[in-house]
N, C-alpha and C positions, 0 to 999 in steps of 0.2 A: 617203775624206773624207766627212764628214757634218756637218750643221748642229748646232752645239753649243749656242748660246744666242742669245736676243734680249734686248737691254737695254731693258726697258720704260720706263725713265726717258728714254732717248733717242728711242724710237719715238714718232712723231707720228700714227700711225694712217692713213697716206696710201693704203694698199692696194697700192702699187706692187710690193712683194715678193711678195704673194699672186698677183698677176696675172702676174708674171714666172716663177714656179716651174712648170716643166713636170711635176713629179711630184706636185703638189698637196699639199705637205707642210705648208703654213702655213694658219692660219685667223685670223679676227679674234675677239677675246673681250673682254668688259668686264673691265677691271682697275681695282681700287680698292675701298676699304671702303664708303664712303657713296655713295649714288647721285649726290650733288652733285659728287663728285670722280672718279667712275668714268668712264673713257674707253675707247674701243675701241683695242686694241693688237694687233699681230701676235703670235701664239703658235705654238709648234711643236706641231702636232697629230699628225703621223705621222713621227717622226724616222727610223724604219727604212726609209721610202720615199725618203729623200734620196739623190740621185745624186751629190752633190758638185760640181755644175756651177758653183756660185757665182754664178748669175744674180741671186739675191736680194741677195747682197753687193754686186755691181756696181751694181744699180739702187737700193739704199738710199741716199738722199741725206743721211741723218744718221749713217751708219756704225753702226747699232744691231745688226747681225747678225754673228755669229762662226761661221765654218766651220772645223772642226778638220782638221788634217792626218792625224790618226789614222784608221786603217781599223777600223771596228767589226766585231768578230768575235763570233759567237754563243757563248754560254756552253756548255761541255760538259755533257752529261747527268749529273746528280748525283741518283741516286735517294734518296728520303727514307729515313731509317734504319728506320722502321716499315713500309715498303712491303712487301707480300707478293705474290710472283709465283706464279701458278698453274703447277704442274709436274705433268703427268700421271704416274701411277705406272706403272712397267713391270710387265707381267703375265706 
């Protein structure tokens, strides 16, 4: 499980989710175009660090956080087509 998204329209910037996260995944950031409408909202800063404990979901009083049931798997190594590897010549 991993944190999937935070609905910035629902988030009221209360900081509760940030303080409840043991993995320090979330941060506050200014969201909005003009400085008059910009507000501080929770954002996912380090999704790969999420333990899937759902403490942020439980503590969010506006239900703005979604944690997926999927387990994130690393992508397999796919070398670039033009990548050249060094191979020593046999003598």
